[in-house]
Structures are given as C-alpha cells and as structure tokens.
C-alpha positions in Angstrom: 0.4 -0.2 0.0 1.4 3.3 -1.1 0.7 6.7 1.2 0.8 10.2 -0.4 -0.6 13.7 1.0 -3.3 13.7 -1.6 -4.9 11.8 -4.3 -6.7 13.4 -7.5 -8.9 11.1 -9.5 -8.8 12.7 -13.8 -5.1 14.3 -15.3 -6.9 16.3 -17.2 -6.7 21.2 -16.5 -8.1 21.4 -13.5 -6.5 18.2 -11.5 -2.9 18.9 -13.6 -3.2 22.4 -11.9 -4.4 21.5 -8.7 -1.5 18.9 -8.6 1.3 21.2 -9.8 -0.2 24.1 -6.8 -0.2 21.3 -4.0 3.0 20.0 -4.4 4.5 23.4 -4.7 3.5 23.3 -1.2 5.5 20.2 -0.3 2.2 17.9 -0.6 2.8 14.0 -1.5 0.7 14.1 -4.9 -0.4 11.2 -7.4 -2.3 11.4 -10.1 -4.1 9.4 -11.0 -5.6 8.2 -14.1 -7.1 5.5 -17.1 -5.8 7.2 -19.7 -2.5 5.7 -21.0 -1.6 10.0 -21.7 -2.5 12.5 -19.9 -4.2 15.8 -20.7 -5.6 13.8 -24.0 -8.7 17.3 -24.0 -6.4 19.9 -23.7 -5.0 17.8 -26.7 -8.3 17.7 -29.2 -9.1 22.1 -27.4 -9.3 24.5 -30.5 -8.8 21.6 -33.2 -5.6 21.8 -31.9 -4.9 24.7 -31.1 -5.9 25.3 -27.5 -8.1 27.6 -26.9 -6.6 28.3 -23.5 -8.6 31.3 -21.8 -10.3 34.5 -22.9 -9.2 38.1 -22.8 -13.0 39.2 -21.3 -13.8 36.8 -19.3 -16.2 37.7 -16.7 -18.9 35.0 -13.9 -21.9 36.3 -16.8 -20.1 33.6 -18.7 -21.1 30.7 -16.9 -24.6 28.4 -15.5 -24.9 27.5 -12.6 -28.1 26.7 -10.5 -25.5 27.9 -8.1 -24.9 31.2 -9.7 -22.7 32.0 -7.7 -20.2 29.3 -6.9 -17.3 30.4 -9.8 -16.7 34.0 -8.7 -14.6 33.6 -5.7 -12.1 31.0 -7.2 -12.2 33.0 -11.1 -11.3 35.7 -8.9 -8.9 34.2 -7.8 -6.4 32.6 -9.9 -7.3 34.7 -13.0 -7.0 34.4 -16.9 -4.1 37.1 -16.7 -3.0 34.8 -13.5 -3.0 31.7 -17.0 -1.5 33.7 -19.1 1.2 34.9 -17.0 2.0 30.9 -17.0 2.2 30.8 -20.5 4.6 34.0 -21.2 7.2 32.5 -18.5 7.3 29.3 -20.4 7.2 31.3 -23.8 3.9 30.0 -25.0 3.3 31.9 -28.3 -0.6 32.7 -28.7 -3.5 35.1 -30.9 -6.1 35.9 -29.7 -9.2 35.4 -32.3 -12.4 36.8 -31.4 -14.7 38.2 -29.0 -10.9 37.3 -26.9 -10.4 33.8 -27.6 -6.6 32.6 -27.4 -4.9 30.6 -28.6 -1.4 29.0 -28.9 0.5 29.5 -32.2 1.5 26.3 -32.4 0.0 23.2 -30.2 -1.7 21.7 -27.6 0.7 20.1 -26.6 3.5 23.0 -25.6 0.2 23.9 -22.7 0.2 19.6 -21.4 3.9 19.8 -22.0 4.4 22.7 -19.1 1.9 21.4 -16.9 3.7 18.3 -17.0 6.9 20.0 -16.9 5.6 22.2 -13.4 4.3 18.9 -11.9 8.2 16.8 -12.7 9.6 20.4 -10.8 6.4 20.1 -7.8 7.9 16.2 -7.3 3.6 15.1 -8.7 3.6 12.0 -9.1 1.3 10.7 -12.2 0.5 7.2 -12.7 -1.4 6.4 -16.4 -3.0 2.9 -17.8 -4.8 3.0 -13.7 -8.7 2.0 -13.0 -10.4 3.4 -9.9 -12.0 0.6 -9.6 -13.1 1.5 -5.2 -12.7 4.7 -2.8 -13.2 4.3 0.6 -13.2 6.7 3.9 -12.5 6.1 7.2 -12.7 9.4 9.7 -9.9 11.3 10.5 -8.7 8.3 8.6 -8.3 9.6 5.0 -9.4 7.7 2.3 -8.1 4.6 0.9 -8.3 4.3 -3.5 -8.1 1.0 -4.9 -7.0 -0.4 -8.6 -6.2 -4.0 -10.1 -2.5 -3.1 -8.6 -2.1 -0.9 -6.0 -4.1 0.1 -3.1 -3.2 3.7 -2.4 -4.5 6.1 0.8 -3.7 9.5 1.4 -5.9 12.3 3.8 -6.9 14.2 0.7 -9.0 13.4 -2.8 -9.8 15.7 -5.4 -12.4 14.4 -8.0 -10.8 15.8 -11.2 -12.7 13.5 -13.9 -15.0 16.0 -16.0 -17.9 15.3 -17.5 -19.9 12.7 -20.1 -19.1 14.8 -23.2 -16.1 13.1 -26.1 -16.6 9.9 -24.8 -14.0 9.1 -26.9 -11.6 10.8 -25.2 -12.0 9.2 -21.8 -15.3 10.6 -20.7 -16.8 8.5 -17.5 -19.5 8.4 -14.7 -16.5 8.5 -12.7 -17.0 11.8 -10.4 -20.6 12.1 -10.3 -20.6 8.5 -8.5 -17.7 9.5 -6.4 -20.2 12.3 -5.5 -23.7 10.6 -4.6 -21.2 7.5 -2.2 -20.6 10.7 -0.4 -24.0 11.4 -0.3 -23.7 15.2 -2.3 -26.0 15.4 -5.4 -25.1 15.7 -8.1 -28.0 17.8 -10.2 -28.4 15.8 -14.5 -25.9 16.2 -16.7 -26.7 16.8 -20.3 -24.8 17.5 -22.9 -23.6 21.4 -23.2 -21.8 23.4 -26.1 -23.5 20.8 -28.9 -24.9 21.1 -32.2 -28.2 20.1 -32.8 -30.0 17.8 -34.8 -33.6 18.1 -36.8 -37.0 16.8 -37.1 -37.2 14.8 -40.2 -39.1 17.8 -42.4 -36.6 20.0 -41.9 -34.2 17.6 -42.2 -35.2 16.7 -45.4 -35.6 20.9 -46.4 -32.0 21.5 -45.2 -29.7 18.7 -46.5 -28.6 20.3 -49.2 -27.7 23.5 -47.3 -24.7 20.8 -45.4 -21.3 23.6 -45.2 -22.7 26.7 -45.8 -22.0 29.0 -42.8 -24.0 32.3 -42.4 -23.1 35.4 -39.9 -26.5 34.6 -37.4 -28.3 35.8 -34.6 -29.9 32.2 -32.4 -32.1 32.8 -29.9 -33.6 30.9 -26.7 -35.8 33.2 -24.0 -33.2 35.4 -22.7 -30.4 34.7 -24.2 -29.6 35.7 -27.5 -25.2 35.1 -29.0 -24.6 35.8 -33.0 -21.6 33.9 -34.2 -21.5 32.0 -37.1 -24.5 29.4 -37.9 -22.9 26.5 -40.1 -26.0 24.0 -41.8 -24.7 20.1 -41.3 -25.7 16.8 -43.1 -27.8 16.4 -39.8 -28.2 19.5 -38.4 -27.4 22.7 -37.2 -23.9 23.7 -36.1 -20.9 26.2 -36.0 -20.6 29.0 -32.5 -23.9 30.6 -32.7 -25.3 26.7 -32.2 -22.5 25.3 -29.4 -23.1 29.0 -27.2 -27.7 28.8 -27.7 -27.7 24.8 -26.8 -26.7 25.5 -23.1 -29.9 27.0 -22.7 -31.6 25.6 -24.1 -33.6 22.6 -23.4 -35.7 19.6 -24.8 -39.3 20.9 -26.8 -38.0 24.2 -27.0 -37.6 26.4 -29.9 -35.6 28.4 -30.9 -35.2 32.1 -32.9 -32.7 32.5 -35.7 -31.7 35.5 -37.9 -30.1 35.0 -41.0 -29.5 38.1 -41.9 -29.0 40.4 -38.0 -28.4 43.9 -38.3 -29.9 44.0 -42.1 -33.9 45.7 -42.7 -34.3 43.4 -45.4 -38.3 44.6 -46.1 -36.4 48.0 -46.3 -34.1 46.4 -48.6 -36.9 45.1 -51.0 -38.8 47.7 -50.6 -36.3 49.9 -52.7 -34.7 46.7 -54.8 -39.1 46.7 -56.1 -38.2 50.7 -56.7 -35.2 50.3 -57.7 -34.9 46.9 -59.8 -39.3 46.4 -60.6 -38.7 43.4 -62.8 -36.3 41.9 -60.5 -36.9 38.6 -58.9 -36.7 37.4 -55.8 -33.8 35.2 -55.3 -32.0 37.3 -57.5 -32.3 40.4 -54.5 -31.8 37.6 -52.3 -29.0 36.8 -53.4 -27.3 39.6 -52.9 -27.7 39.1 -49.9 -27.5 35.7 -48.9 -26.2 31.7 -50.2 -28.1 31.2 -53.3 -28.8 27.7 -51.9 -30.1 29.1 -48.6 -32.4 31.1 -50.9 -34.0 28.4 -52.5 -34.2 26.0 -48.9 -36.1 28.6 -47.1 -38.5 31.1 -49.8 -41.0 29.3 -51.3 -40.6 29.2 -55.3 -44.0 31.2 -55.9 -42.1 33.9 -54.6 -39.3 33.5 -55.4 -39.3 33.8 -58.7 -42.0 36.4 -59.0 -40.6 39.9 -59.9 -40.5 42.7 -57.1 -42.7 44.5 -58.7 -45.4 41.8 -58.6 -44.9 41.1 -54.4 -46.8 43.1 -51.7 -45.3 45.1 -48.9 -47.5 42.4 -46.2 -45.9 39.4 -48.7 -42.4 41.3 -47.4 -42.7 41.7 -44.0 -44.2 37.8 -44.2 -40.6 36.4 -45.7 -38.6 39.7 -43.9 -40.3 36.9 -40.7 -39.4 33.8 -42.1 -35.5 34.7 -42.2 -35.3 37.4 -39.8 -37.2 34.9 -36.9 -36.8 31.7 -38.2 -38.9 29.5 -36.3 -37.4 26.2 -35.6 -37.3 23.1 -33.0 -34.7 21.8 -32.7 -35.5 17.5 -32.8 -32.3 16.8 -30.2 -28.4 17.1 -30.0 -26.2 15.5 -30.9 -25.4 14.1 -27.5 -22.1 13.2 -25.8 -20.5 12.2 -28.7 -19.8 15.8 -30.3 -20.7 17.6 -27.1 -17.8 20.0 -26.3 -19.0 20.2 -22.4 -21.1 18.6 -19.7 -23.9 20.5 -17.7 -24.4 20.1 -14.3 -22.6 17.6 -12.5 -22.2 17.8 -9.1 -23.6 20.8 -6.8 -22.1 23.3 -5.9 -24.2 23.9 -2.9 -22.9 20.4 -1.2 -18.8 22.0 -1.7 -16.9 25.4 -0.3 -16.0 28.2 -2.9 -13.1 28.6 -1.2 -11.6 25.7 -0.9 -13.4 23.3 -3.5 -14.1 21.0 -0.4 -17.3 19.2 -0.2 -19.1 21.2 2.8 -20.2 17.5 4.6 -17.0 15.1 3.5 -13.7 17.0 5.2 -10.6 16.4 3.3 -12.8 15.3 -0.2 -12.7 17.5 -2.9 -14.7 18.6 -6.6 -12.7 20.7 -8.7 -13.3 21.3 -13.1 -16.1 20.2 -15.4 -17.5 17.7 -13.0 -18.7 20.0 -11.0 -22.3 22.1 -12.1 -19.9 24.8 -13.6 -21.1 25.4 -17.1 -18.7 27.9 -19.1 -19.3 29.7 -22.7 -17.2 28.3 -25.7 -14.2 30.6 -26.0 -12.1 29.4 -23.1 -13.8 29.9 -20.3 -14.3 26.0 -19.0 -10.0 25.6 -19.7 -9.9 28.6 -17.1 -12.8 27.0 -14.9 -10.8 24.1 -14.8 -7.2 26.0 -13.9 -8.8 28.2 -11.5 -11.2 26.0 -9.8 -7.3 23.6 -9.7 -5.5 26.2 -7.7 -7.9 26.9 -5.4 -8.5 23.3 -4.6 -4.1 23.2 -4.6 -4.4 25.5 -2.0 -6.0 23.4 0.5 -6.3 19.7 -0.2 
C-alpha cells in the first residue's frame, strides 16, 4: 500500500493544475488516470491549438444552478494569472474573436508546460490506472483501490471531468463518487453541442450542408451572434453551440439569418429600383443562393419584385429574420464540448472546493455544475478551480 498526502483522480486540466499547486506547497501528490495519455481534452481543445482562456471573462459567462459559486475561484486565479504562466514558459499565442486566446503552434505546448511543472513539484502521475473503489475512514483519510495497487491519502481530489467526448475517456466516475458520499448531482446533459433537426426540416435543409452564415440565435432570454453552420445532420457552428447550453428539449429557437439588415426596407427599395428583378436574385446579393432556394417558397422566389405586396415582404422578412426552429435534439455527448450539470455546488465550498460534509474530499473542473460559454471559459474554470483546491487539499 502506497501512502501519500493527496490523491487526484484525473490527469486533465483541473487535476494537473491542482497537482502543481499542492506539490509546490510541499505536499506529496499522486495523480491517477485511466487513460494512457494525460490531458487528452487539452490536446483536442481549439482544433488542436488549445483555446486556453479568454481575455473578457466574468462569472456571467458561466451557467450553474448556483450562479455565484464560480466567482471566488475566478477572482483568485484569473485569466491574467494563467496568461502569465504561458508567457513565463514562452509559449507563443494569439487572440481571435471575442477575446479567445490560442496557442500559435500546438496544444501540446500547454500539456508539456503542465507536466513539466508537475515534475518540478515532485508530482507522480500514474496513467492507465483504473480506480475500482474508494473508502473513507473518519480521521484516517481515503483508501483508493486500483487493479494493481491500493493507495491511501489524507485528501482526495475528484477531477474526473464530465461525460462529453467519450472518445477522450469521459466516464461518470466523478458523479458516482459524489453519490457514494451523499452529495447531490444535478442531472448531467450535453452542452456546447450541435442540434439535430426534425425529419421534415432535415430533408428540406440537407442541400445546405457546408454553408456557414452570420446569424443571431435566441432561446428564451439568451441570444448569441456568431457563425451558424448547416450540416448533414442539422445545425452547428459557434452560435448553435453557445445557445445549446441554454436550450431544453422541446423548446423552439429563433434564428435571424440576416442580422443587422432591415430586409423589408431593402426589398421595398429594390422594388422601386429594379421592379422586374426576381425576389431570389435580390436576396442572392445578401445570402447564399442555396439558402434562398431552401428558405423561400418557389412562387415568391421567382416572382418579380413589382408583383409582390409589402405584406408579403413583411412575411418574408419574418421567415428569414425570425426563423423558428424546433430542434429534434442534440448530437449528444459524442460531440458535446462540455457537460452541463454535475456535482451540486451547494454541497461544495466555493472558497476551497472541499465537500461541505466530507472533510478532505474536493471536486474541481467540469465534474462540478459549472458550465462555461464556448471560447476558453471552461478551461479557465479548470485552471481556477484546480488552483484553489491546490491551496487547501
């Protein structure tokens, strides 16, 4: 039996960050992960370039049943703190839209940085190690069983992530650990995920696969403006991923395919200037032709502008700027970038990440009911929550 101060389950973003901080405090740290490689989701992030944080970050960029929970960690280890680490390691990076920061070269540089800091802090990382059991004795800490060895520790940190991208090793282990210790779990569901369509919409929109347009998508009180991508399965692109985290099955979303454009006024002007021009020819100046064909009824599309009433213009404007879509569902965890829901934050201290009723047990990162927007917010939550737990575990 091996004894250590802290066992961290999960060699992802939050687990490695926690390990570094705890190791730098002089604690003996063991990280266990069932995968053969550490940080698989880090390597996949940002198309392999790792969208490691966001410059314009605030608690408003996070979704949780306890919206105040994330504030403490995010304020104590900020995007600027992680950026300082990146710059210290001389990793070249660049900014994209909406304050998103990416590596110039490869996400491997982030993982290499984390693993080298783990080495410097004398952290032991054991991969290809399945956790098969956990027990706790009052005053004696935790016993973690694996097929090959049994480990004991004073503190146990659960950094197992959510259910998204099972191909990267996602499992429900973290939720099972919470339930074992009578800590509530908010029902998990896929977040930042493409929509599938109802059969009739899928058939009508199938020819649009590959087309990307600027769009505003609204669900309830939430709206986002970014690119929308038509796929052979449904709707994707950044704007759909963003709104998906606010969507519930059965709800309808409203899509503006021509944001910032007063379509009715444009149609009226074109009617005056080019009365014999077909409606579809006018629309093709401001949106892809295939999209016009799919979205506009043929009898309207092929009509000359001077034969169409202003009432029809208004209806056409509504169909393109307030297009109501009831998704059939989502593509699920297979392609979801994050998991909504998770370990109930009410059962965890926002100051330490320690379970309120189980001394020595900590939860960090995606396993918690904290879901960031698309754009580096989820990795920053991993860094921040991992850093905090590393100060106390």
